[in-house]
Structures are given as C-alpha cells and as structure tokens.
C-alpha positions as CSV (number, residue, x, y, z in Angstrom):
1,M,192.3,70.3,-45.4
2,S,193.0,66.6,-45.1
3,A,194.2,65.0,-48.5
4,R,192.8,61.6,-47.7
5,G,190.1,61.8,-45.2
6,R,188.1,64.0,-47.5
7,N,184.6,64.1,-48.7
8,G,185.1,65.7,-52.0
9,P,183.7,64.6,-55.3
10,D,184.3,60.9,-56.7
11,L,186.5,61.2,-59.6
12,D,184.5,58.4,-61.3
13,D,181.5,60.5,-61.1
14,D,182.2,62.8,-63.9
15,D,178.8,63.2,-65.5
16,D,178.1,66.1,-67.7
17,D,174.9,67.6,-66.0
18,D,176.9,68.7,-63.0
19,D,179.7,70.5,-64.7
20,W,178.5,74.0,-64.0
21,G,182.2,75.1,-64.5
22,D,183.1,73.5,-67.8
23,V,183.1,76.7,-69.8
24,G,185.2,79.9,-69.2
25,G,188.8,80.4,-68.4
26,E,191.5,81.3,-71.1
27,R,192.7,78.6,-73.5
28,D,196.0,77.1,-73.3
29,D,198.1,74.5,-74.9
30,L,197.5,71.5,-72.8
31,T,196.1,68.6,-74.7
32,D,193.2,67.0,-73.1
33,V,193.4,63.4,-72.2
34,P,190.7,61.2,-73.6
35,D,188.4,59.9,-71.0
36,G,190.3,62.1,-68.5
37,V,188.9,64.0,-65.4
38,R,188.2,67.6,-65.3
39,L,191.0,69.5,-63.6
40,Q,188.6,71.3,-61.1
41,K,187.4,67.7,-59.9
42,V,191.0,66.4,-59.5
43,L,191.9,69.6,-57.3
44,A,188.7,69.4,-55.1
45,A,189.2,65.5,-54.8
46,A,192.8,66.1,-53.5
47,G,191.6,68.5,-50.8
48,V,192.6,71.7,-52.4
49,G,189.3,73.4,-51.8
50,S,185.7,73.5,-53.1
51,R,185.2,73.2,-56.9
52,R,184.3,76.8,-57.3
53,H,187.6,77.7,-55.3
54,C,189.6,75.2,-57.5
55,E,188.1,77.1,-60.6
56,E,189.4,80.4,-59.3
57,L,192.8,78.9,-58.9
58,I,192.7,77.7,-62.4
59,G,191.6,81.2,-63.7
60,A,194.2,82.8,-61.8
61,G,197.1,80.8,-63.6
62,R,198.0,79.1,-60.3
63,V,197.6,75.5,-61.6
64,E,200.3,73.6,-63.6
65,V,199.9,70.0,-65.3
66,D,203.2,68.5,-66.2
67,G,204.8,71.9,-65.9
68,Q,202.4,73.9,-68.1
69,T,200.0,76.4,-66.7
70,V,196.4,75.5,-67.3
71,R,193.6,78.2,-67.4
72,R,190.7,76.1,-68.9
73,F,188.1,75.2,-66.2
74,G,187.1,72.1,-68.1
75,A,190.6,70.7,-69.1
76,R,190.5,66.8,-68.9
77,V,193.7,65.4,-67.2
78,D,194.8,61.9,-66.0
79,P,195.4,62.1,-62.1
80,E,196.9,58.7,-62.0
81,H,200.2,59.7,-64.3
82,Q,200.3,63.6,-64.7
83,V,202.0,65.8,-62.0
84,I,199.7,68.5,-61.0
85,R,200.8,71.6,-59.1
86,V,199.2,74.5,-57.2
87,D,201.3,77.4,-56.5
88,G,204.3,75.4,-57.4
89,K,203.5,72.7,-54.9
90,R,202.5,69.2,-56.2
91,I,199.2,67.8,-55.0
92,P,198.3,64.2,-54.3
93,S,196.1,63.6,-57.3
94,R,196.2,59.7,-57.3
95,Q,193.3,58.3,-55.3
96,D,194.8,55.2,-54.4
97,V,197.9,56.7,-52.4
98,V,197.7,57.1,-48.5
99,Y,199.8,59.5,-46.5
100,L,199.7,59.0,-42.7
101,A,201.2,60.5,-39.6
102,F,201.5,57.9,-36.9
103,N,202.5,58.6,-33.2
104,K,204.6,55.5,-32.4
105,P,204.5,54.5,-28.8
106,P,207.5,53.1,-27.0
107,K,208.0,49.2,-27.0
108,V,206.8,49.2,-30.6
109,L,208.9,47.8,-33.4
110,T,209.3,49.8,-36.6
111,A,208.1,46.8,-38.8
112,M,205.0,45.8,-40.4
113,S,205.5,42.2,-38.7
114,D,207.6,40.5,-36.3
115,D,208.2,36.8,-36.0
116,R,209.1,37.2,-32.0
117,G,205.6,38.5,-31.6
118,R,206.5,42.0,-30.4
119,R,204.0,44.8,-31.1
120,T,204.5,46.4,-34.6
121,I,203.2,49.3,-36.6
122,T,200.6,47.0,-38.1
123,D,198.9,46.6,-34.7
124,F,197.8,50.2,-34.7
125,L,196.5,50.4,-38.4
126,G,193.1,48.4,-38.2
127,D,191.9,46.7,-41.3
128,R,193.5,49.1,-43.7
129,A,193.8,47.4,-46.9
130,E,196.8,49.3,-48.5
131,R,200.2,47.9,-48.3
132,L,201.9,50.6,-46.4
133,F,205.8,51.6,-46.0
134,H,207.2,53.2,-43.0
135,V,209.5,56.2,-43.9
136,G,212.8,55.4,-42.0
137,R,212.7,54.0,-38.6
138,L,212.4,54.8,-35.0
139,D,214.3,52.8,-32.2
140,Y,212.4,50.3,-30.3
141,D,212.2,52.6,-27.1
142,T,211.7,55.9,-29.2
143,E,208.5,57.4,-29.4
144,G,206.8,60.1,-31.9
145,L,206.3,60.9,-35.5
146,M,206.4,58.5,-38.1
147,L,205.2,58.7,-41.8
148,L,203.4,55.9,-43.4
149,T,202.6,55.8,-47.0
150,N,202.0,53.5,-50.2
151,D,203.9,56.3,-52.3
152,G,207.0,54.0,-52.9
153,E,209.0,56.9,-54.7
154,L,208.2,59.5,-51.9
155,A,209.1,57.1,-49.2
156,H,212.5,56.2,-50.7
157,R,213.4,59.9,-51.2
158,L,212.4,60.9,-47.6
159,A,214.4,58.1,-46.2
160,H,217.5,58.6,-48.4
161,P,220.4,60.8,-46.6
162,S,221.0,62.8,-49.8
163,Y,217.7,64.8,-49.5
164,E,218.5,65.8,-46.0
165,V,215.1,66.1,-44.5
166,A,215.4,67.5,-41.1
167,K,213.9,65.8,-38.2
168,T,213.3,67.2,-34.5
169,Y,213.3,65.4,-31.5
170,L,212.9,66.2,-27.7
171,A,215.0,64.3,-25.3
172,D,214.9,63.8,-21.5
173,V,218.7,64.0,-20.3
174,P,220.6,64.5,-17.2
175,G,221.0,68.3,-16.4
176,P,222.4,70.8,-16.0
177,V,223.4,71.2,-19.6
178,P,226.2,73.4,-20.2
179,R,226.0,76.7,-22.1
180,D,228.3,75.5,-25.0
181,M,226.3,72.5,-25.9
182,A,224.7,73.9,-28.8
183,R,228.1,75.1,-30.2
184,R,229.6,71.8,-29.6
185,L,227.0,69.9,-31.2
186,A,226.9,72.2,-34.3
187,T,230.5,71.8,-34.5
188,G,230.1,68.0,-34.8
189,I,230.7,65.1,-32.6
190,E,233.2,62.1,-33.4
191,L,231.4,58.9,-33.4
192,E,232.6,55.4,-34.3
193,D,231.1,55.9,-37.6
194,G,232.0,59.4,-38.4
195,V,231.3,62.9,-37.2
196,A,227.6,63.7,-36.5
197,V,226.4,67.3,-36.6
198,A,223.2,68.7,-35.1
199,D,221.3,71.5,-37.4
200,R,219.8,73.4,-34.1
201,F,220.1,72.5,-30.4
202,R,218.2,74.3,-27.4
203,V,217.5,73.7,-23.9
204,L,213.7,73.9,-23.2
205,E,213.6,73.3,-19.6
206,Q,215.9,72.3,-16.5
207,T,214.5,71.3,-13.1
208,G,217.0,69.7,-10.6
209,S,219.1,67.1,-12.2
210,R,216.9,66.7,-15.3
211,A,216.7,68.7,-18.4
212,L,214.6,68.8,-21.8
213,V,216.3,69.6,-24.8
214,E,215.4,70.0,-28.5
215,I,217.7,68.6,-31.2
216,T,217.2,68.9,-35.0
217,L,219.3,66.9,-37.4
218,H,219.1,65.8,-41.1
219,E,220.7,62.5,-41.0
220,G,219.4,59.1,-39.9
221,R,221.9,57.0,-38.8
222,K,221.1,54.2,-36.2
223,H,220.6,55.7,-32.7
224,I,222.1,58.9,-33.8
225,V,220.3,61.3,-31.3
226,R,221.1,58.8,-28.4
227,R,224.6,58.2,-29.6
228,M,225.3,62.0,-30.0
229,L,224.0,63.1,-26.5
230,A,225.8,60.0,-24.7
231,E,229.0,61.1,-26.3
232,V,228.8,64.6,-24.7
233,G,227.7,63.3,-21.3
234,H,224.1,63.4,-21.4
235,P,222.5,59.8,-22.0
236,V,218.9,59.9,-23.1
237,A,216.2,58.8,-20.8
238,R,213.4,59.4,-23.1
239,L,213.2,60.4,-26.7
240,V,210.4,61.6,-28.9
241,R,210.4,62.6,-32.5
242,T,208.3,65.8,-33.2
243,T,208.8,66.8,-36.8
244,V,209.8,65.3,-40.1
245,G,210.3,67.9,-42.7
246,P,207.1,70.1,-42.8
247,V,205.0,67.7,-40.7
248,K,204.4,68.2,-37.0
249,L,203.3,65.5,-34.6
250,G,201.3,67.9,-32.7
251,N,198.8,66.6,-30.3
252,L,198.4,63.1,-32.1
253,R,197.8,60.8,-29.2
254,P,200.2,57.7,-29.0
255,G,199.2,54.9,-31.4
256,A,197.0,57.1,-33.5
257,T,197.4,58.0,-37.2
258,R,196.1,61.0,-39.0
259,D,195.8,61.8,-42.8
260,L,198.5,64.3,-43.8
261,T,197.2,67.6,-45.4
262,T,197.5,68.5,-49.1
263,K,199.8,71.4,-47.7
264,E,202.0,68.9,-46.0
265,I,202.1,66.6,-48.8
266,G,203.1,69.1,-51.3
267,E,205.8,70.3,-48.7
268,L,207.2,66.7,-48.7
269,Y,207.3,66.3,-52.3
270,A,209.0,69.8,-52.7
271,A,211.6,68.7,-50.0
272,V,212.7,65.7,-51.9
273,G,212.4,67.3,-55.5
274,L,209.3,65.9,-56.8
C-alpha cells in the first residue's frame, strides 16, 4: 500500500465515538502522550493496513514505539516525534513527509532550478507545496530512478557513501562483452580518483555489435558507471538506473512520480540505520 497516496483516517479526526477498538489488548509500560493519537490510527494512516488489521498487529506484539513493544489498542502516541516500528521496520508516521520515486528522463538536470533555463526535476512535479530534496544525482544524460523526499535526515544518509546503499543500472554498450568482464569489475577498476568496484555485473543480451548489461554498485562518485565501463573498453551509449536500495523503477513512465510504499520506506530506513 502507498504510504502517502493513501485514503486512511485523518489523524486530526480522533473522536471518541468511533474508537471501537479502544479497549482490549494487554497492558504495557508505554506512557500515553497527552493529546496524542491512538496508535492504530497512526498505523492505518501510514498505510500499514485497515485499523482492524493494525489492532491485530498491536495485539500480536508486532508494534514498537521508541523501542518498546506496545499491546494496547488505545495507546496514545506522538507520530511527529516518536519512532514507530512494525515487525522491526520503521513506518512513516509523520503526515507532512513525502517520499517519491521519480523516473528522470534524459536531458533533465538533477536540480530543483536552473539559471540557464534547462529542464529540471521541478518541471515534472506540478504544483506540489513541499520543499523536496533529490537523493543523490543522475547525470544530465542518464535516465531512471531517483528518490525525492522532504525527510532531510533520510535523504542525507541515503546519499552518504558510508551507508553503501546499492544502486543498479542498465547500460547499452558496444559488444561483444568478454566472459571475464564480471570478474574484472568485481576485482576493481583503477580510475583517476581511485579504484572502483562493482558489486554485481551480468550481460542481459548481446545482438550484433551492441550489448545490454546490468551493473550494481554502492558508491556514487561522479560518472562512476560511465567511467568504469569506458575504462574496460565498453563506453556507455545509454544508461538507466533501475533500483536504489529496495526501491525499483518498475514500469514507471519517464517523467512520472509515484509514492513509495510503507514497506519501501521502512526498508530504506533500515538500510541507513534509522
């Protein structure tokens, strides 16, 4: 289920007369937040599932608030400041935070504005009011998956090399590709700014003088994929990023965005230790 394009309950609509699940569940030591929101409503609004399903998760001991297992259906929490996890994965509990996947077309600048008049990411976002960050960059001519969010801490960690979030690309290169290419890339390619290593490499297809290859690596130095493949004699004609960590491009059309799912957001949090 989408975490931000959802039709779940409004967290401001917390009237007592619809709290059919406010009783039940085991007691726990969590201190209720004054004027807080009932936990099952926060879970449902985050896209975890229906409120009934969320109560079942709470009753089964699968929900934590600030590291403490909560079993009361009516526990009141602060979704803006407390960390809530389901099955160990953090959920996006804040209502003002946006998480998007964007399929960047070629000839689009990875920026929110440009004084030279080139097309930028902002040109594809419509009238969104949020101030969004792009997570990392794609070259002007490179296409594919980018993550956009106003969660500054997550964006910073995803872009930081110390967290080693893997990214996968498809590249159109001259063929044929030799059999030992995967070994060479995994061993490391010496570039002017140091050795670059691919986590995985495989040839998807070869036709005549062209080949389509897939390469995965966890670093983000400038033009890193293009430089690596050029160094081994296979300069890239077209490059498309297809995954960032657990998030996949899928069939998202060029120039379009989609909300990340609650599962994808939780896995991104986990990948960077949040």
